[in-house]
Backbone as ProteinMPNN parsed JSONL, in Angstrom:
{"seq_chain_A": "MKTCLLIDESRVMRSYTRAIVENLAFTCREAPDSKSALMTCAFAMPDVIMLDWSLPGLSGVECLKAIRALPDGDRPKIILCSSNSDIDQILLALDQGADEYVMKPFDKDIIRSKFEQTGLI", "coords_chain_A": {"N_chain_A": [[-15.356, -11.071, -19.83], [-12.428, -12.007, -18.084], [-11.413, -11.45, -14.657], [-8.951, -9.78, -12.632], [-7.379, -9.309, -9.531], [-5.098, -7.118, -8.248], [-2.855, -7.088, -5.729], [-0.847, -5.17, -3.967], [1.361, -3.122, -2.17], [2.822, -1.21, -3.475], [2.291, 1.291, -5.739], [3.52, 1.628, -8.192], [4.335, -0.989, -8.812], [1.816, -2.22, -8.989], [0.782, -0.856, -11.195], [2.6, -1.597, -13.216], [2.206, -4.404, -13.267], [-0.494, -4.452, -13.9], [-0.521, -3.503, -16.568], [0.656, -5.672, -17.863], [-1.161, -7.788, -17.277], [-3.607, -6.81, -18.271], [-2.981, -6.82, -20.953], [-3.23, -9.464, -21.42], [-5.867, -9.784, -21.694], [-7.484, -9.393, -19.395], [-9.611, -7.831, -17.014], [-8.715, -5.481, -14.601], [-8.58, -4.925, -11.067], [-7.466, -3.081, -8.21], [-5.683, -3.28, -5.093], [-4.19, -1.802, -2.297], [-3.532, -2.941, 0.107], [-4.092, -5.593, 2.545], [-6.583, -5.37, 3.858], [-8.205, -3.793, 2.114], [-8.127, -5.541, -0.035], [-9.483, -7.829, 0.924], [-12.041, -6.75, 1.317], [-12.695, -6.137, -1.321], [-12.693, -8.702, -2.472], [-14.777, -9.878, -1.021], [-16.908, -8.49, -2.024], [-16.872, -8.991, -4.829], [-15.618, -11.793, -6.145], [-12.572, -12.254, -7.792], [-11.234, -13.77, -10.852], [-8.55, -14.344, -10.843], [-5.842, -13.698, -8.601], [-3.186, -11.619, -7.984], [-0.885, -11.578, -5.628], [1.029, -9.841, -3.36], [3.743, -10.726, -1.216], [4.648, -9.135, 0.919], [2.815, -7.042, 2.731], [1.072, -4.187, 4.107], [-0.501, -4.481, 7.281], [-2.139, -7.505, 7.322], [0.045, -10.179, 6.415], [1.081, -11.384, 3.15], [0.657, -14.175, 3.082], [-1.103, -14.51, 5.234], [-3.229, -12.994, 4.28], [-3.848, -14.487, 2.024], [-4.812, -16.873, 3.251], [-7.08, -15.789, 4.489], [-8.585, -14.95, 2.275], [-9.091, -17.424, 1.064], [-10.815, -18.443, 2.969], [-13.147, -17.046, 2.618], [-16.562, -16.91, 1.298], [-16.764, -18.617, -1.754], [-14.064, -18.415, -1.972], [-12.338, -20.398, -2.707], [-12.273, -20.464, -5.4], [-10.75, -18.483, -7.023], [-7.644, -18.332, -8.837], [-4.624, -18.019, -7.209], [-1.735, -16.202, -7.228], [1.169, -15.882, -5.641], [3.459, -13.303, -5.052], [6.857, -12.437, -4.717], [10.03, -11.106, -3.674], [11.693, -12.749, -2.42], [13.536, -15.685, -2.491], [13.553, -17.914, -0.919], [13.189, -21.297, -0.349], [11.621, -22.455, 1.65], [9.76, -20.458, 2.171], [8.4, -20.37, -0.277], [7.296, -22.962, -0.324], [5.652, -22.766, 1.927], [3.781, -20.84, 1.053], [2.537, -22.242, -1.057], [1.541, -24.41, 0.376], [-0.346, -23.129, 1.935], [-2.31, -22.494, 0.168], [-1.775, -21.084, -2.192], [-1.749, -20.996, -5.745], [0.323, -20.671, -7.482], [3.693, -19.355, -7.521], [5.572, -16.466, -7.853], [8.622, -14.955, -8.619], [9.882, -11.71, -7.926], [11.96, -9.468, -9.68], [9.468, -9.753, -12.231], [8.423, -10.531, -15.613], [6.459, -9.986, -18.622], [6.444, -12.432, -20.004], [6.866, -14.345, -18.003], [4.58, -13.987, -16.402], [2.571, -14.61, -18.269], [3.227, -17.313, -18.656], [2.716, -18.375, -16.073], [-0.04, -17.878, -15.909], [-0.89, -19.523, -17.965], [-0.072, -22.035, -16.957], [-1.788, -22.307, -14.793], [-4.196, -22.534, -16.002], [-5.609, -20.28, -16.73], [-5.415, -18.96, -19.134]], "CA_chain_A": [[-13.924, -10.891, -19.635], [-11.954, -12.459, -16.781], [-10.98, -10.378, -13.775], [-7.75, -9.972, -11.826], [-7.154, -8.368, -8.443], [-3.665, -6.888, -8.0], [-2.684, -6.672, -4.336], [0.548, -4.787, -3.738], [1.397, -1.78, -1.589], [3.507, -0.318, -4.407], [1.48, 1.743, -6.869], [4.318, 1.374, -9.396], [4.247, -2.423, -9.108], [0.447, -2.496, -9.446], [0.654, -0.309, -12.545], [3.405, -2.462, -14.09], [1.516, -5.691, -13.382], [-1.761, -4.186, -14.593], [-0.249, -3.434, -18.008], [0.897, -7.048, -18.333], [-2.379, -8.59, -17.149], [-4.606, -6.297, -19.218], [-2.55, -7.285, -22.266], [-3.686, -10.854, -21.51], [-7.33, -9.669, -21.815], [-8.143, -9.416, -18.099], [-9.968, -6.574, -16.38], [-8.002, -5.441, -13.323], [-8.859, -4.064, -9.928], [-6.254, -2.967, -7.409], [-5.782, -3.087, -3.653], [-2.86, -1.515, -1.754], [-3.306, -3.64, 1.373], [-4.928, -6.777, 2.745], [-7.947, -4.959, 4.227], [-8.886, -3.429, 0.864], [-8.228, -6.748, -0.85], [-10.543, -8.68, 1.456], [-13.32, -6.097, 1.023], [-12.924, -6.303, -2.753], [-13.038, -10.111, -2.707], [-16.095, -10.142, -0.439], [-17.88, -7.87, -2.922], [-16.866, -9.726, -6.105], [-14.404, -12.607, -6.198], [-11.969, -12.243, -9.13], [-10.787, -15.051, -11.404], [-7.149, -14.528, -10.447], [-5.31, -12.699, -7.678], [-1.735, -11.466, -7.905], [-0.787, -11.192, -4.223], [2.378, -9.59, -2.871], [4.035, -11.345, 0.074], [4.819, -8.108, 1.949], [1.718, -6.074, 2.709], [0.74, -3.605, 5.407], [-1.588, -5.234, 7.912], [-1.878, -8.932, 7.184], [1.055, -10.551, 5.419], [0.505, -12.008, 1.974], [0.184, -15.519, 3.414], [-2.297, -14.342, 6.063], [-4.268, -12.526, 3.368], [-4.183, -15.672, 1.234], [-5.669, -17.737, 4.066], [-8.352, -15.096, 4.707], [-9.327, -15.021, 1.009], [-9.546, -18.808, 0.887], [-11.892, -18.687, 3.93], [-14.354, -16.322, 2.195], [-17.423, -17.646, 0.367], [-16.219, -18.68, -3.107], [-12.631, -18.153, -1.886], [-11.55, -21.477, -3.302], [-12.356, -20.352, -6.853], [-9.717, -17.773, -7.794], [-6.24, -18.744, -8.86], [-3.852, -17.025, -6.465], [-0.307, -16.24, -7.533], [1.888, -15.093, -4.66], [4.622, -12.64, -5.645], [7.829, -12.036, -3.71], [11.432, -10.995, -4.087], [12.407, -13.732, -1.606], [13.617, -16.985, -3.171], [13.684, -18.96, 0.093], [12.34, -22.439, -0.692], [10.646, -22.648, 2.725], [8.7, -19.464, 1.958], [7.632, -20.823, -1.442], [6.523, -24.125, 0.104], [4.611, -22.277, 2.831], [2.743, -20.21, 0.227], [1.808, -23.29, -1.768], [0.83, -25.19, 1.386], [-1.457, -22.327, 2.451], [-3.36, -22.34, -0.834], [-1.386, -20.393, -3.427], [-1.691, -21.871, -6.911], [1.646, -20.471, -8.082], [4.589, -18.435, -6.833], [6.362, -15.729, -8.84], [9.697, -14.129, -8.086], [10.065, -10.358, -8.445], [11.113, -8.861, -10.707], [8.97, -10.65, -13.266], [8.098, -9.845, -16.859], [5.216, -10.452, -19.259], [6.559, -13.844, -20.356], [6.695, -15.132, -16.782], [3.165, -13.922, -16.018], [1.841, -15.414, -19.259], [3.509, -18.712, -18.353], [1.983, -18.741, -14.856], [-1.463, -17.895, -16.248], [-1.101, -20.75, -18.755], [0.081, -23.183, -16.066], [-2.951, -22.406, -13.906], [-5.399, -22.698, -16.81], [-6.335, -19.018, -16.898], [-5.435, -18.639, -20.569]], "C_chain_A": [[-13.55, -11.328, -18.22], [-11.392, -11.289, -15.979], [-9.756, -10.776, -12.959], [-7.706, -8.904, -10.748], [-5.658, -8.31, -8.175], [-3.515, -6.338, -6.595], [-1.201, -6.435, -4.091], [0.547, -3.375, -3.174], [2.047, -0.762, -2.521], [2.61, 0.028, -5.594], [2.212, 1.477, -8.191], [4.216, -0.095, -9.794], [2.843, -2.794, -9.598], [0.265, -2.021, -10.877], [1.391, -1.182, -13.566], [2.68, -3.788, -14.346], [0.204, -5.537, -14.14], [-1.563, -4.164, -16.103], [-0.05, -4.831, -18.589], [-0.412, -7.833, -18.37], [-3.473, -8.109, -18.104], [-4.261, -6.698, -20.645], [-2.941, -8.746, -22.504], [-5.22, -10.924, -21.512], [-8.068, -9.876, -20.496], [-8.498, -7.99, -17.695], [-9.349, -6.585, -14.992], [-8.646, -4.496, -12.317], [-7.605, -4.08, -9.069], [-6.591, -2.789, -5.939], [-4.377, -2.858, -3.102], [-2.537, -2.255, -0.461], [-4.303, -4.783, 1.526], [-6.373, -6.418, 3.094], [-8.759, -4.614, 2.983], [-9.109, -4.652, -0.012], [-9.373, -7.638, -0.38], [-11.922, -8.072, 1.209], [-13.68, -6.273, -0.453], [-13.363, -7.736, -3.06], [-14.415, -10.459, -2.159], [-17.194, -9.58, -1.336], [-18.001, -8.635, -4.234], [-15.544, -10.475, -6.224], [-13.849, -12.613, -7.624], [-11.615, -13.658, -9.596], [-9.361, -15.383, -10.987], [-6.742, -13.38, -9.536], [-3.792, -12.763, -7.735], [-1.478, -10.82, -6.544], [0.658, -11.041, -3.785], [2.557, -10.21, -1.486], [4.053, -10.299, 1.189], [3.747, -7.035, 1.798], [1.594, -5.412, 4.077], [-0.471, -4.346, 5.988], [-1.247, -6.71, 7.876], [-0.768, -9.171, 6.172], [0.346, -11.175, 4.216], [-0.055, -13.391, 2.267], [-1.069, -15.443, 4.287], [-3.48, -13.888, 5.217], [-4.764, -13.685, 2.502], [-5.138, -16.585, 1.999], [-7.037, -17.103, 4.282], [-9.21, -15.112, 3.432], [-9.896, -16.408, 0.812], [-10.711, -19.138, 1.833], [-13.197, -17.975, 3.558], [-15.254, -17.23, 1.355], [-16.862, -17.521, -1.05], [-14.704, -18.431, -3.149], [-11.75, -19.247, -2.444], [-11.49, -21.367, -4.819], [-11.192, -19.635, -7.526], [-8.369, -18.488, -7.767], [-5.484, -17.636, -8.131], [-2.376, -17.256, -6.732], [0.388, -15.308, -6.55], [3.17, -14.571, -5.282], [5.567, -12.186, -4.53], [9.21, -11.894, -4.326], [12.298, -11.992, -3.311], [12.376, -15.09, -2.3], [13.79, -18.149, -2.199], [12.691, -20.085, -0.18], [11.289, -22.695, 0.381], [9.474, -21.683, 2.586], [7.805, -19.888, 0.797], [6.744, -21.998, -1.048], [5.395, -23.73, 1.05], [3.459, -21.675, 2.035], [1.898, -21.256, -0.486], [0.987, -24.137, -0.798], [-0.408, -24.45, 1.906], [-2.516, -22.013, 1.392], [-3.016, -21.541, -2.067], [-1.325, -21.413, -4.566], [-0.324, -21.812, -7.588], [2.402, -19.45, -7.257], [5.461, -17.782, -7.897], [7.401, -14.885, -8.121], [9.689, -12.753, -8.743], [11.551, -10.156, -8.673], [10.684, -9.908, -11.735], [8.674, -9.828, -14.512], [6.855, -10.472, -17.47], [5.281, -11.93, -19.616], [6.357, -14.752, -19.139], [5.222, -15.146, -16.363], [2.32, -14.738, -16.996], [2.015, -16.902, -18.961], [2.737, -19.18, -17.116], [0.487, -18.793, -15.109], [-1.788, -19.139, -17.085], [-1.05, -21.978, -17.857], [-1.125, -23.387, -15.159], [-4.266, -22.494, -14.671], [-6.212, -21.434, -16.998], [-6.424, -18.59, -18.354], [-5.023, -19.874, -21.356]], "O_chain_A": [[-14.278, -11.046, -17.268], [-10.957, -10.281, -16.537], [-9.553, -11.947, -12.64], [-7.966, -7.731, -11.016], [-5.026, -9.332, -7.907], [-3.993, -5.242, -6.3], [-0.408, -7.374, -4.018], [-0.196, -2.519, -3.655], [1.834, 0.44, -2.359], [2.219, -0.853, -6.361], [1.581, 1.138, -9.193], [4.033, -0.413, -10.969], [2.702, -3.596, -10.522], [-0.346, -2.718, -11.688], [0.869, -1.469, -14.643], [2.558, -4.233, -15.488], [-0.162, -6.403, -14.935], [-2.358, -4.747, -16.839], [-0.534, -5.13, -19.68], [-0.733, -8.466, -19.376], [-4.188, -8.926, -18.684], [-5.159, -6.897, -21.463], [-2.979, -9.209, -23.644], [-5.796, -12.0, -21.35], [-9.149, -10.463, -20.473], [-7.764, -7.051, -18.004], [-9.443, -7.584, -14.279], [-9.171, -3.437, -12.66], [-6.777, -4.984, -9.184], [-7.628, -2.231, -5.581], [-3.465, -3.629, -3.401], [-1.404, -2.207, 0.017], [-5.238, -4.919, 0.736], [-7.296, -7.107, 2.659], [-9.882, -5.093, 2.821], [-10.151, -4.786, -0.653], [-10.146, -8.142, -1.194], [-12.873, -8.799, 0.923], [-14.837, -6.527, -0.788], [-14.303, -7.948, -3.827], [-15.142, -11.246, -2.763], [-18.29, -10.136, -1.398], [-19.109, -8.9, -4.7], [-14.486, -9.868, -6.384], [-14.572, -12.941, -8.565], [-11.689, -14.615, -8.825], [-9.009, -16.548, -10.801], [-7.221, -12.253, -9.669], [-3.192, -13.823, -7.557], [-1.812, -9.655, -6.332], [1.428, -12.001, -3.831], [1.627, -10.217, -0.68], [3.535, -10.543, 2.278], [3.772, -6.232, 0.865], [1.967, -6.003, 5.09], [-1.354, -4.78, 5.248], [-0.185, -7.119, 8.346], [-0.657, -8.445, 5.184], [-0.851, -11.457, 4.27], [-1.12, -13.749, 1.765], [-1.999, -16.228, 4.101], [-4.604, -14.348, 5.418], [-5.966, -13.833, 2.281], [-6.155, -17.018, 1.458], [-8.05, -17.801, 4.261], [-10.428, -15.27, 3.51], [-11.058, -16.556, 0.434], [-11.512, -20.021, 1.529], [-14.244, -18.276, 4.131], [-14.781, -18.202, 0.766], [-16.524, -16.421, -1.486], [-14.129, -18.258, -4.224], [-10.55, -19.05, -2.633], [-10.736, -22.098, -5.462], [-10.68, -20.137, -8.526], [-8.017, -19.157, -6.795], [-5.684, -16.454, -8.409], [-1.839, -18.34, -6.5], [0.22, -14.091, -6.615], [3.884, -15.309, -5.96], [5.131, -11.621, -3.527], [9.513, -12.485, -5.362], [13.507, -12.064, -3.531], [11.306, -15.586, -2.654], [14.138, -19.254, -2.616], [11.484, -19.849, -0.234], [10.175, -23.11, 0.061], [8.329, -22.047, 2.852], [6.582, -19.776, 0.884], [5.565, -22.026, -1.4], [4.304, -24.295, 0.984], [2.294, -21.963, 2.31], [0.671, -21.156, -0.509], [-0.135, -24.535, -1.114], [-1.401, -25.078, 2.272], [-3.506, -21.344, 1.684], [-3.879, -21.333, -2.919], [-0.901, -22.552, -4.369], [0.125, -22.787, -8.19], [1.831, -18.768, -6.405], [6.026, -18.47, -8.747], [7.102, -14.195, -7.146], [9.513, -12.635, -9.955], [12.345, -10.661, -7.879], [11.438, -10.824, -12.063], [8.673, -8.597, -14.478], [6.268, -11.388, -16.893], [4.265, -12.62, -19.537], [5.741, -15.812, -19.25], [4.683, -16.195, -16.011], [1.438, -15.485, -16.571], [1.049, -17.663, -19.011], [2.165, -20.271, -17.121], [-0.194, -19.668, -14.575], [-2.852, -19.735, -16.92], [-1.89, -22.869, -17.979], [-1.447, -24.52, -14.798], [-5.335, -22.526, -14.062], [-7.38, -21.5, -17.383], [-7.386, -17.939, -18.763], [-4.97, -19.833, -22.586]]}, "name": "protein", "num_of_chains": 1, "seq": "MKTCLLIDESRVMRSYTRAIVENLAFTCREAPDSKSALMTCAFAMPDVIMLDWSLPGLSGVECLKAIRALPDGDRPKIILCSSNSDIDQILLALDQGADEYVMKPFDKDIIRSKFEQTGLI"}
C-alpha cells in the first residue's frame, strides 16, 4: 500500500485530508510541523506528501526544500496546499520542487485529480 504524509498544523485539516487520502487506498502518517515532518521523512520517505504552506517553524516552502535535500527526497510527490491564490506563490512552490499546488478548501474530487495528474493513482 502506498503511503502519504500529511503535514499541517491543524488537526482538523489533517483529519479531513486523511479521510480523503485513505479512501484512495493510501496509508497516512501525520505531522503538525516541519520538524516532525523532516524526522518522519528521514525515517521512512512516503510516496506522497500533502504539505501546508503555513507551518510553525519552517514555512511550507522551506520544509519542501529540506525534504528534497534528504536522501531519497526526490522520490515523493509533494502537493503544496494553501489558501493563498497568489500566482507568484504558486510559481515559487513549483520552482522549489512541488509537484502540484492545491487551493484550500479542497474536496475529494480535487485531491483525486491531483493524485491522478501526478501518477499516484
